[in-house]
C-alpha positions in Angstrom: 0.0 0.2 0.0 1.2 3.3 -0.7 2.6 6.1 2.5 0.9 9.1 2.8 3.6 11.9 2.8 3.0 14.7 5.4 1.6 17.7 3.3 5.1 20.5 2.7 4.2 23.9 4.5 4.9 26.1 1.6 4.6 29.1 3.6 8.6 28.1 4.4 8.8 29.6 1.1 7.9 32.8 1.7 10.4 35.6 3.2 9.6 37.0 6.4 8.6 40.3 4.7 6.3 38.5 2.3 4.8 36.7 5.1 4.6 39.9 7.4 2.7 41.8 4.6 0.1 39.1 4.2 -0.2 39.0 8.2 -0.6 42.8 8.2 -3.7 42.5 5.8 -5.8 40.7 8.5 -7.9 41.5 11.3 -6.8 41.8 15.2 -8.8 38.6 15.9 -7.1 36.8 13.3 -3.5 38.3 13.4 -4.2 37.1 17.3 -4.5 33.5 15.8 -1.7 33.8 13.3 1.0 34.2 16.2 0.0 30.9 18.0 0.9 29.0 14.6 4.7 28.4 15.2 7.3 30.6 16.6 8.4 32.4 13.2 4.5 33.1 12.9 4.6 34.6 16.3 7.8 36.6 15.5 6.5 37.9 12.1 3.4 38.9 13.1 4.9 40.9 16.5 7.5 43.0 14.3 4.8 43.3 11.9 2.6 45.2 14.7 2.1 48.5 14.3 -0.6 49.6 16.2 -1.1 48.2 20.0 -3.8 48.6 22.6 -2.5 48.0 26.3 -4.4 47.8 29.8 -3.1 50.9 31.7 -3.0 50.3 35.1 -0.3 50.3 37.4 1.3 46.3 37.0 1.5 47.3 33.0 5.2 48.9 34.7 6.4 45.4 35.2 5.1 43.8 31.9 6.2 46.9 29.6 9.5 46.0 28.5 8.8 42.4 27.7 5.8 43.7 25.8 7.7 46.4 24.0 10.6 43.9 23.1 8.3 42.0 21.2 6.4 44.6 19.4 9.4 46.8 18.5 7.5 48.5 15.6 4.5 49.9 17.3 3.8 53.5 15.8 0.4 53.7 17.2 -0.4 53.1 20.9 -3.4 53.2 22.8 -3.0 53.4 27.0 -6.4 52.7 28.4 -7.3 52.7 32.3 -10.7 53.2 34.1 -11.3 56.0 36.7 -11.5 53.6 39.3 -8.3 51.5 39.1 -4.6 52.7 39.8 -3.4 53.5 36.3 0.3 54.2 35.4 2.3 57.2 36.7 5.3 59.0 34.9 7.8 56.1 35.6 6.0 53.9 33.0 5.3 56.7 30.6 9.0 57.4 30.3 9.9 53.5 29.4 6.9 53.7 27.0 7.9 56.7 25.5 12.4 55.2 25.5 11.5 52.1 23.7 9.0 53.8 21.0 11.0 56.7 19.5 9.2 56.6 16.7 5.4 56.6 17.9 3.3 58.6 15.9 0.0 58.2 17.5 -0.8 57.8 21.2 -4.1 57.7 23.0 -3.7 58.3 26.5 -7.4 57.4 29.0 -7.8 57.7 32.6 -4.4 57.8 33.4 -4.8 59.8 36.5 -1.2 59.7 38.0 0.5 61.0 34.5 1.9 64.2 35.8 3.7 67.3 33.6 6.6 65.2 34.5 5.7 62.5 32.1 4.7 64.4 29.6 8.1 66.2 29.4 9.9 62.4 29.1 7.4 61.8 26.4 8.1 64.9 24.4 11.4 64.5 24.8 11.9 61.1 23.5 8.6 61.0 21.2 9.7 64.1 19.2 7.6 62.3 15.7 4.6 62.3 17.0 2.0 63.3 15.3 -1.5 62.7 17.1 -2.3 63.1 20.9 -5.9 62.4 22.4 -6.1 62.3 26.1 -9.2 61.9 28.4 -9.9 62.1 32.2 -5.8 62.8 32.8 -4.6 65.0 35.6 -1.7 66.9 34.0 -1.9 70.5 33.4 -0.6 73.6 31.5 2.9 72.3 31.7 2.6 69.2 30.4 1.0 70.1 27.3 3.6 72.9 27.2 6.0 70.2 27.1 4.5 68.4 24.1 3.7 71.4 22.0 7.3 72.5 22.3 8.9 68.9 21.6 6.5 67.4 19.2 6.6 70.1 16.1 5.0 67.5 13.7 1.9 67.2 16.1 -1.2 67.5 13.5 -4.3 66.1 16.0 -4.6 66.9 19.2 -7.6 66.2 21.2 -8.1 66.8 24.9 -11.5 65.8 26.9 -12.3 66.4 31.1 -8.4 67.3 31.6 -8.5 68.2 35.4 -5.0 69.7 35.7 -6.5 72.7 34.0 -9.3 74.0 36.5 -6.9 75.7 38.2 -4.9 77.3 35.7 -5.0 80.9 35.0 -6.1 81.6 31.0 -4.5 85.0 30.6 -0.7 84.1 32.3 -0.6 80.4 30.0 0.7 81.4 26.5 1.4 77.9 24.5 3.6 77.8 21.7 2.0 77.9 18.1 2.5 75.3 16.0 2.3 75.2 12.2 1.6 71.3 11.6 -1.7 71.1 13.7 -4.7 70.8 11.2 -7.5 69.4 14.1 -7.7 70.6 17.5 -10.7 69.4 19.6 -11.4 70.3 23.3 -13.9 68.8 25.2 -15.5 69.1 28.8 -12.6 71.5 29.7 -12.1 74.1 32.4 -10.2 77.3 31.4 -9.8 76.0 27.7 -9.1 79.2 26.6 -5.5 78.4 27.5 -5.6 77.4 24.4 -5.9 80.6 22.7 -2.6 81.2 21.1 -2.3 77.6 20.0 -5.5 78.5 18.0 -4.6 81.8 16.8 -0.7 80.2 16.2 -1.9 77.2 13.7 -2.2 78.7 10.3 -2.8 75.3 9.1 -5.6 74.3 11.4 -8.8 73.6 9.7 -10.6 71.3 12.0 -11.7 73.1 15.1 -14.2 71.6 18.0 -15.4 73.5 21.3 -17.5 71.1 23.4 -19.2 71.8 26.9 -16.4 74.0 27.9 -17.1 76.9 30.4 -16.2 80.5 30.1 -16.9 82.7 27.3 -16.0 82.1 23.6 -16.5 85.7 21.9 -13.5 86.8 22.6 -11.8 83.9 21.4 -12.7 83.6 18.5 -12.5 87.6 17.9 -8.4 86.8 18.6 -8.3 84.1 15.7 -10.3 85.9 13.4 -8.1 85.8 10.1 -5.3 84.0 11.7 -6.7 80.8 10.8 -7.1 81.2 6.5 -7.6 77.3 6.6 -10.2 76.5 8.9 -12.8 74.4 7.5 -14.6 72.9 9.7 -16.1 74.0 13.3 -18.1 72.3 15.8 -19.5 74.7 18.7 -21.7 73.1 21.3 -22.9 73.5 24.4 -21.1 77.1 24.7 -21.3 80.7 25.6 -21.1 81.7 22.4 -23.4 84.3 20.9 -23.2 86.7 17.5 -20.2 88.1 17.9 -18.2 85.2 18.1 -20.0 84.1 14.7 -19.0 87.2 12.8 -15.6 86.7 13.9 -15.8 83.1 11.8 -16.6 85.1 8.8 -13.0 85.9 8.4 -12.6 82.5 7.6 -13.7 82.7 3.9 -12.6 78.7 3.3 -15.3 77.4 5.7 -16.7 74.0 4.6 -18.9 72.7 8.2 -20.5 74.7 10.7 -22.0 72.9 13.7 -24.0 75.0 16.2 -25.8 72.8 18.6 -27.5 74.3 21.4 -25.7 77.7 22.0 -28.6 79.3 23.0 -27.4 83.3 22.6 -26.6 82.8 19.0 -29.4 84.4 16.5 -30.6 84.7 13.1 -28.0 87.9 12.5 -25.0 85.4 13.3 -25.7 82.5 11.3 -27.2 85.3 8.6 -23.5 86.6 8.3 -21.7 83.6 8.2 -23.8 82.7 5.2 -23.4 85.9 3.8 -19.7 85.5 3.8 -18.9 81.5 3.9 -20.1 80.7 0.4 -18.1 77.3 0.5 -20.4 76.0 3.1 -21.0 72.4 2.3 -22.4 71.2 5.7 -24.6 73.1 8.4 -25.9 71.7 11.7 -28.0 73.8 13.9 -29.6 73.0 17.0 -31.7 75.6 18.2 -32.5 73.6 21.6 -35.9 75.2 21.3 -35.1 78.9 22.0 -36.3 79.9 19.0 -33.4 82.2 18.5 -32.7 80.9 15.0 -35.3 81.0 12.3 -36.6 82.0 9.1 -34.3 84.8 9.1 -31.2 82.8 9.0 -32.4 79.5 6.9 -33.4 82.4 4.0 -30.0 83.6 4.4 -28.8 79.7 3.8 -30.7 79.6 1.1 -29.3 82.3 -0.6 -25.6 82.3 0.3 -24.6 78.6 0.5 -25.5 77.5 -3.2 -23.1 74.5 -2.7 -24.6 73.1 0.3 -24.8 69.1 0.3 -26.0 68.5 3.9 -28.0 70.3 6.1 -29.5 69.0 9.8 -32.4 71.6 11.6 -33.1 69.9 14.9 -35.6 72.3 17.4 -36.1 75.2 14.7 -39.7 75.9 12.9 -39.2 77.0 9.3 -42.4 78.0 7.5 -43.1 76.4 4.2 -41.9 79.4 2.1 -38.3 79.2 3.6 -38.4 75.2 3.2 -39.1 75.9 -0.2 -36.3 78.7 -0.8 -33.7 76.1 0.7 -34.6 73.2 -1.8 -35.0 75.7 -4.5 -31.6 77.0 -3.8 -29.3 74.9 -2.7 -29.8 72.2 -5.8 -26.7 69.8 -4.6 -28.4 69.0 -0.9 -27.7 65.2 -0.5 -28.5 65.1 3.2 -31.4 66.5 5.0 -32.4 66.0 8.6 -35.5 68.0 10.3 -35.8 67.1 14.2 -38.3 67.9 16.3 -39.2 70.7 14.1 -43.4 71.4 14.5 -44.0 73.1 11.5 -42.7 70.3 9.1 -45.6 68.6 7.7 -46.9 66.6 4.6 -46.7 70.2 2.6 -43.4 70.9 3.1 -42.3 67.2 2.7 -43.8 67.8 -0.7 -41.6 70.8 -1.2 -38.6 68.7 -1.1 -39.4 65.7 -3.2 -40.3 68.4 -6.0 -37.3 70.4 -5.7 -34.3 67.8 -4.1 -33.1 66.2 -7.3 -30.2 65.5 -5.5 -31.5 64.2 -1.9 -30.0 60.7 -1.4 -30.6 60.3 2.7 -33.5 62.2 4.5 -34.2 61.8 8.3 -37.7 63.0 10.0 -37.7 63.1 13.5 -40.6 64.3 15.7 -42.5 66.1 12.7 -46.5 66.3 12.4 -45.7 64.3 8.7 -48.4 61.7 7.5 -48.9 59.0 4.8 -49.9 62.1 2.8 -45.8 63.4 2.8 -44.8 59.5 2.1 -47.3 59.3 -1.5 -44.7 63.0 -2.0 -41.9 60.9 -1.5 -43.1 58.1 -4.1 -43.1 60.7 -6.8 -40.4 62.9 -6.4 -36.5 62.8 -5.3 -35.2 60.6 -8.0 -32.1 59.9 -6.3 -33.3 58.9 -2.9 -32.0 56.0 -1.3 -32.5 56.4 2.3 -35.4 57.6 4.3 -35.4 57.6 8.6 -38.6 58.7 10.2 -39.1 58.2 13.9 -41.7 59.6 16.3 -44.1 60.4 13.5 -47.2 58.9 15.1 -49.1 59.8 11.9 -46.9 58.0 9.3 -48.2 54.2 9.4 -46.8 50.5 8.3 -49.4 51.0 5.5 -48.0 54.0 4.4 -44.3 52.7 5.0 -44.8 49.5 2.6 -46.8 51.2 -0.1 -43.7 53.8 -0.3 -41.3 50.7 -0.3 -43.4 49.0 -3.4 -43.7 52.4 -5.2 -40.3 53.1 -5.0 -38.6 49.9 -5.6 -34.8 49.0 -6.4 -32.1 49.6 -3.6 -34.5 51.4 -1.3 -34.4 52.0 2.8 -37.2 53.0 5.0 -36.5 53.0 8.9 -39.9 53.6 10.9 -38.2 53.8 14.7 -36.3 51.1 15.3 -36.9 48.9 12.7 -35.9 49.1 9.2 -37.4 48.3 5.6 -35.2 47.3 2.5 -36.2 46.7 -1.0 -34.4 43.5 -1.5 -32.7 42.6 -4.5 -34.3 40.3 -6.8 -31.5 37.4 -7.5 -30.7 34.0 -7.3 -29.5 32.3 -4.5 -27.1 29.0 -4.1 -30.0 26.7 -4.4 -31.5 28.4 -7.5 -34.5 30.1 -5.6 -35.0 33.4 -5.9 -34.8 35.5 -2.6 -38.5 36.7 -1.7 -40.1 39.7 0.4 -38.8 41.0 3.5 -37.4 38.7 6.3 -36.5 39.5 9.8 -37.0 43.1 10.0 -34.6 43.6 12.7 -31.4 41.7 11.0 -31.8 44.3 8.1 -30.7 47.2 10.4 -27.3 45.8 10.7 -26.9 46.3 6.7 -28.6 49.9 6.0 -26.6 52.8 6.1 -29.3 55.2 8.1 -29.5 58.6 9.7 -30.0 58.7 13.8 -29.6 61.8 14.8 -30.5 63.7 18.3 -33.4 65.2 19.2 -33.3 68.7 20.5 -33.4 67.4 24.1 -30.5 64.3 23.4 -26.9 64.2 22.8 -26.2 61.6 20.5 -25.0 60.7 16.7 -24.5 62.8 14.1 -25.5 62.9 10.5 
């Protein structure tokens, strides 16, 4: 009888560099499985791993030398702890920085024991750092200053819940300018005005997000006016900012995206000033917080001054039918529209949208008095529409939704509250049977790209 020969391992013919490329194309779980195949694969996988996420509790100090000796090509590192545990301190961060001189991306979460000394060590050993994000940490202005001075290539900075700024005096802090900085996010901070000099001294800055930061922000926006000519995206959320600050932003002629979320002191005048001067605007989100200080006048300015608008989100604002008609008639490139908590948006307004918005692809209607008659209008208009999401619209029925699905046909999805309907493609399955009807509605939600927008009283995801 013939004897069976053991199968040859053809991966032995692959050089380590080629094997590393194969391993690098896999997802995290598959990479971990590959590392268990043999000693060679273990070594190749470790040398090709660039991104590492580590538990940042205190015992990491002892394990870090062996870990970083194995993963010696790490350029992106995330150190995560929880607020109830004892985190790593300055000595561990110093060790990590020494072992990873090519570190380009670093995230710190809840590393409470890291102080200004640890940040100074990081800056001195990782000059190639390009992205740095921290949340729920305790270092202060001196640590931030060290990073800004020691890492000249920083492009992306994010600071959230940074406790060390609570005792700072903004007038006494002057962080260095950064010529490479492109994105800055400040969230849930006290005395975030300390970053005024960074914002004003960053001519390449394109994205600025200031979210739930205390203090007055009009003076800050006025100081940076004209100094950030490339600023393209601005997020202002739950801030003490008024029309003076918005008028200061009119100097940013390259502005493409503006988010005004729950800024009760902003009025029609500020919105109109931006719309009249920033003609490059493509994305606008306004959450009026039901204060009724932004309405027809500001929206008319948007219709008049933003012909390239592609995305519009209105939350807690009550535009009239005339204004809706002007917007959809003037902004012919509008692809994504969300109307949430707008009590004046009914069937007539949906009819205007259906008639004029030929480029519209996604529509979200939440908490508006729309009925099945509005769905009938959508069936006849918006030829590019592929996705409709409706939530808290009690006058819309399942019968109306199913009728709309049948009328539109093709690749079209409708979501009513938490359940999504999608018109299935007629194709042949493996068994030769045609796929029929709509099955298990809940399972389809994972495969549909929908608009899940917050109401004017809740935080949530954005468009």
